[in-house]
C-alpha positions as CSV (number, residue, x, y, z in Angstrom):
1,X,-57.5,-173.8,43.8
2,X,-56.1,-172.7,47.1
3,X,-59.5,-173.0,48.8
4,X,-59.9,-176.5,47.5
5,X,-56.5,-177.5,48.6
6,X,-57.1,-175.9,52.1
7,X,-60.4,-177.7,52.4
8,X,-58.8,-181.0,51.5
9,X,-56.1,-180.4,54.1
10,X,-58.7,-179.7,56.8
11,X,-60.7,-182.8,55.8
12,X,-57.6,-184.9,56.0
13,X,-56.7,-183.5,59.4
14,X,-60.2,-184.1,60.7
15,X,-60.2,-187.6,59.4
16,X,-56.7,-188.4,60.8
17,X,-57.5,-186.9,64.2
18,X,-60.9,-188.7,64.5
19,X,-59.7,-192.1,63.2
20,X,-56.4,-192.2,65.1
21,X,-57.1,-190.4,68.3
22,X,-60.8,-190.0,69.1
23,X,-62.3,-193.2,67.8
24,X,-59.8,-195.6,69.5
25,X,-60.4,-193.8,72.8
26,X,-64.2,-194.1,72.5
27,X,-64.0,-197.7,71.4
28,X,-61.8,-198.5,74.4
29,X,-64.5,-197.0,76.6
30,X,-67.1,-199.1,75.0
31,X,-64.9,-202.2,75.3
32,X,-64.6,-201.6,79.1
33,X,-68.4,-201.2,79.3
34,X,-68.9,-204.5,77.5
35,X,-66.4,-206.2,79.9
36,X,-68.5,-204.8,82.8
37,X,-71.6,-206.2,81.3
38,X,-69.9,-209.6,80.9
39,X,-68.8,-209.5,84.5
40,X,-72.4,-208.6,85.6
41,X,-73.7,-211.6,83.6
42,X,-71.1,-213.9,85.2
43,X,-72.0,-212.5,88.6
44,X,-75.6,-213.4,88.0
45,X,-74.7,-216.9,86.9
46,X,-72.5,-217.4,90.0
47,X,-74.8,-215.7,92.6
48,X,-78.2,-216.7,91.3
49,X,-77.8,-219.7,88.9
50,X,-81.6,-220.3,89.1
51,X,-82.2,-216.9,87.5
52,X,-80.5,-217.7,84.3
53,X,-80.4,-221.0,82.4
54,X,-77.3,-222.3,80.6
55,X,-78.5,-221.5,77.1
56,X,-79.3,-217.8,77.9
57,X,-76.0,-217.4,79.7
58,X,-74.1,-218.9,76.8
59,X,-75.9,-216.8,74.2
60,X,-75.4,-213.5,76.1
61,X,-71.7,-214.3,76.9
62,X,-71.0,-215.3,73.3
63,X,-72.7,-212.2,72.0
64,X,-70.7,-210.0,74.4
65,X,-67.4,-211.7,73.5
66,X,-68.2,-211.4,69.8
67,X,-69.0,-207.7,70.1
68,X,-65.8,-207.1,72.0
69,X,-63.8,-209.0,69.4
70,X,-65.3,-207.2,66.4
71,X,-65.7,-203.8,68.0
72,X,-63.4,-202.0,65.6
73,X,-64.9,-203.7,62.6
74,X,-68.6,-202.7,63.1
75,X,-69.7,-200.6,60.3
76,X,-72.6,-200.6,57.7
77,X,-70.8,-203.1,55.5
78,X,-70.3,-205.5,58.5
79,X,-74.0,-205.2,59.4
80,X,-75.0,-205.7,55.7
81,X,-72.9,-208.9,55.4
82,X,-74.2,-210.2,58.7
83,X,-77.8,-209.6,57.7
84,X,-77.2,-211.1,54.3
85,X,-75.7,-214.2,55.8
86,X,-78.6,-214.6,58.2
87,X,-81.0,-214.2,55.3
88,X,-79.3,-216.7,53.0
89,X,-78.6,-219.4,55.5
90,X,-81.8,-221.1,56.8
91,X,-80.0,-222.9,59.7
92,X,-78.3,-219.7,60.9
93,X,-81.6,-217.8,60.6
94,X,-83.4,-220.4,62.8
95,X,-80.6,-220.3,65.4
96,X,-80.7,-216.5,65.5
97,X,-84.5,-216.5,65.8
98,X,-84.4,-219.0,68.6
99,X,-81.9,-217.0,70.5
100,X,-83.9,-213.8,70.0
101,X,-87.1,-215.5,71.2
102,X,-85.3,-217.0,74.3
103,X,-83.9,-213.6,75.3
104,X,-87.1,-211.7,74.5
105,X,-89.1,-214.1,76.7
106,X,-86.7,-214.2,79.6
107,X,-88.4,-213.2,82.8
108,X,-85.4,-211.5,84.4
109,X,-85.1,-207.7,84.0
110,X,-81.4,-207.9,84.8
111,X,-80.8,-210.2,81.8
112,X,-82.9,-208.0,79.6
113,X,-81.0,-204.9,80.7
114,X,-77.6,-206.6,79.9
115,X,-78.9,-207.4,76.4
116,X,-80.3,-203.9,75.9
117,X,-77.1,-202.3,77.1
118,X,-75.0,-204.5,74.8
119,X,-77.2,-203.5,71.8
120,X,-76.8,-199.8,72.8
121,X,-73.0,-200.2,72.9
122,X,-73.0,-202.0,69.6
123,X,-74.9,-199.0,68.1
124,X,-72.4,-196.6,69.6
125,X,-69.6,-198.6,68.1
126,X,-71.3,-198.3,64.7
127,X,-71.5,-194.5,65.1
128,X,-67.9,-194.2,66.2
129,X,-66.6,-196.4,63.4
130,X,-68.5,-194.4,60.8
131,X,-67.9,-191.0,62.4
132,X,-64.8,-190.3,60.4
133,X,-66.9,-190.5,57.2
134,X,-69.8,-188.4,58.6
135,X,-68.1,-185.1,57.6
136,X,-68.2,-186.3,53.9
137,X,-71.9,-187.3,54.3
138,X,-72.9,-184.1,56.0
139,X,-73.3,-182.0,52.9
140,X,-75.5,-184.8,51.3
141,X,-77.6,-185.2,54.4
142,X,-78.0,-181.4,54.7
143,X,-79.0,-181.2,51.0
144,X,-81.7,-183.9,51.6
145,X,-83.1,-182.1,54.6
146,X,-83.1,-178.7,52.8
147,X,-84.7,-180.2,49.7
148,X,-87.5,-181.9,51.7
149,X,-88.1,-178.5,53.4
150,X,-88.2,-176.7,50.1
151,X,-90.4,-179.3,48.6
152,X,-93.0,-179.0,51.5
153,X,-93.0,-175.2,51.0
154,X,-93.4,-175.5,47.3
155,X,-96.3,-177.8,47.8
156,X,-97.9,-175.3,50.2
157,X,-97.5,-172.5,47.6
158,X,-98.9,-174.6,44.8
159,X,-102.2,-174.9,46.7
160,X,-102.7,-171.1,47.0
161,X,-105.6,-170.0,44.8
162,X,-104.7,-168.1,41.7
163,X,-106.4,-164.9,42.8
164,X,-104.4,-164.9,46.1
165,X,-100.9,-165.6,44.8
166,X,-100.0,-161.9,44.8
167,X,-100.4,-161.9,48.6
168,X,-97.9,-164.8,48.9
169,X,-95.4,-163.9,46.2
170,X,-95.4,-160.1,45.3
171,X,-95.4,-159.3,41.6
172,X,-92.2,-157.3,42.0
173,X,-90.4,-160.6,42.7
174,X,-90.9,-161.4,39.0
175,X,-89.7,-158.0,37.7
176,X,-86.5,-158.2,35.7
177,X,-85.3,-154.7,36.3
């Protein structure tokens, strides 16, 4: 009982430290990087307006602003709800597909880099926002990895011919002495 209580105290401390100290600091860093990307986008619009049309500029700026606004709320449930909304709403799906196509086909490498960096920071926010729960998922993930490793070894053993099994698993292994 003492071990269980101690383990729960350690988990609680980890979760508290991660969620209250580490995650906000990491999110703030990402927030600043997103502000930098938005400033870069605006600089391109001001210095080289022929390089970026109005729609692409608005789509990227809106995407960056939305990511900045919802940075602390990005988790798997958020992504699931967003994907579900896109799937269920035909008009929204067409708008999203049009934006993706416009950005995918844009000739400027600078614009593509801003978009790719924004996606990278979004992914980091997802990791940070779910990082406090990773310690609880770690035993499950470790079990899955170990089970798949054991399964592959068992499959290999099961293909050993009957007359050669003693070389793989010695008979003493099965002795109950």
